[in-house]
N, C-alpha and C positions, 0 to 999 in steps of 0.2 A: 526217797526210796522208790519213787516211780521209775520204771524202766528195768527193774530187777526181773530175773527170770522166775517162772513158777517155782513154788517151794512146797515140799512135803515135810511137815514137822510132826514128829511123834515124841511123846514124853510120857513117863510114868507118873501116876498121881502122887507117888511118894518121892519123886525125883527132887533133888535139891534145887534145881533151876526150873522147876515146873512153872512158876508164876512168870518168870522171865520169858520162857518159850511162848506161853500164851499171850503175853503182852507184845512180843515180837510179831506173832501171827496177826494180832489185831492191828498193829501198825502197818503191816503189809496190806491187809484188807483195806484199811483206810486210805492207803496210797494207790489203790487200784491194782495191786499185784495179786495174781492168782495164788492162793495158798490153801493147802489142805492140812488140817490139824487133827491129830488123834491124841487123846489123853487116855492112857491105858490104866485101868483100875488096879490099884495095888502094886503096880510095877515100880521098880527102882532103876537107877542109872545103869545102863548096860544090861538090862534084864535079858534081852534077846541074845546077847553074846554069852552071858553067864549061864543061861539055861536054854540053849537053842531048841531042845526037844519039848519044852513046856508048851502047853496048849496056847497060852497067851503069846509066847514068842512066835509060834507058828501063825497065829492070827495076825500079828503085826507084820510078819513077812508077806502074808497073803494079801494084805492091804497095800504094802509098799511096792511089791514087784509089779503088779499091773499098772500102777501109777507111773512107774519108771518106763515101762514098755509104751504106754500111751504118750509120754513126753518125748521119748527118743524115737518113736515111730519105727 
């Protein structure tokens, strides 16, 4: 896994693949890959697309957008 680019991972706490996303983030860290992980409480798969005006969706975007800006410079 080493050599992979930085990753931003976010997942809802009720997401079907939550544990897999967390395990993937852990494998990235163990391999020395920069990764940022967010687990959103009570969120489900696609929450930010299904309810874009919800406070949690806005918070998720508020975390993701600056990360992308920093990465892409």
